[in-house]
C-alpha positions in Angstrom: -3.7 11.2 -3.2 -2.1 8.4 -3.6 0.6 6.1 -1.5 3.7 4.3 -3.4 5.6 1.4 -2.1 9.3 1.8 -2.0 12.3 -0.7 -3.1 12.7 -1.0 0.7 9.5 -3.4 0.3 10.4 -7.1 1.7 7.8 -8.6 -0.6 5.8 -10.1 2.7 2.4 -9.8 1.2 0.8 -7.9 4.7 -0.3 -5.0 2.7 -2.6 -5.9 -0.4 -5.4 -7.7 1.8 -5.9 -4.5 3.9 -6.4 -2.2 0.6 -10.2 -1.3 0.5 -9.8 -0.8 -3.0 -7.5 -3.1 -4.4 -5.1 -0.7 -5.6 -2.2 -2.8 -4.2 -0.4 -6.0 -6.4 2.6 -7.9 -6.4 5.3 -6.5 -8.9 8.3 -9.1 -9.7 9.9 -8.2 -6.4 8.1 -6.2 -4.7 4.4 -4.5 -4.2 3.0 -2.1 -6.0 0.1 0.8 -5.5 -1.6 1.7 -8.6 -1.7 5.3 -7.6 -4.9 5.9 -10.1 -7.1 3.6 -8.0 -5.2 4.7 -4.3 -7.4 6.7 -2.0 -5.2 6.4 1.2 -8.4 4.6 2.9 -10.2 8.3 2.6 -14.3 6.7 3.8 -12.9 3.7 4.7 -10.5 4.3 7.7 -8.5 7.0 9.6 -5.3 6.6 8.2 -3.9 4.1 5.6 -4.4 0.7 6.4 -1.4 -0.7 4.0 0.6 1.4 6.3 -0.2 0.7 9.5 0.6 -3.5 9.0 3.7 -2.8 6.7 6.7 -4.3 9.1 9.0 -2.3 6.6 7.3 0.8 6.7 8.3 1.3 3.0 4.5 2.8 2.4 4.9 6.3 2.1 2.9 9.3 0.3 3.6 10.0 -3.5 
């Protein structure tokens, strides 16, 4: 289970504070998700919190 951020990322930072397991971090020009840490918010929310707030809709299943 993991999500990824596509190249459409606008580097807005909306997703990072939403992650309950701190799997999202700033890359060079876009945010990235640590696949080994991402739980897709299972046990925390009904759906991935980062995807819900992403204005570019660039967070997808890996």
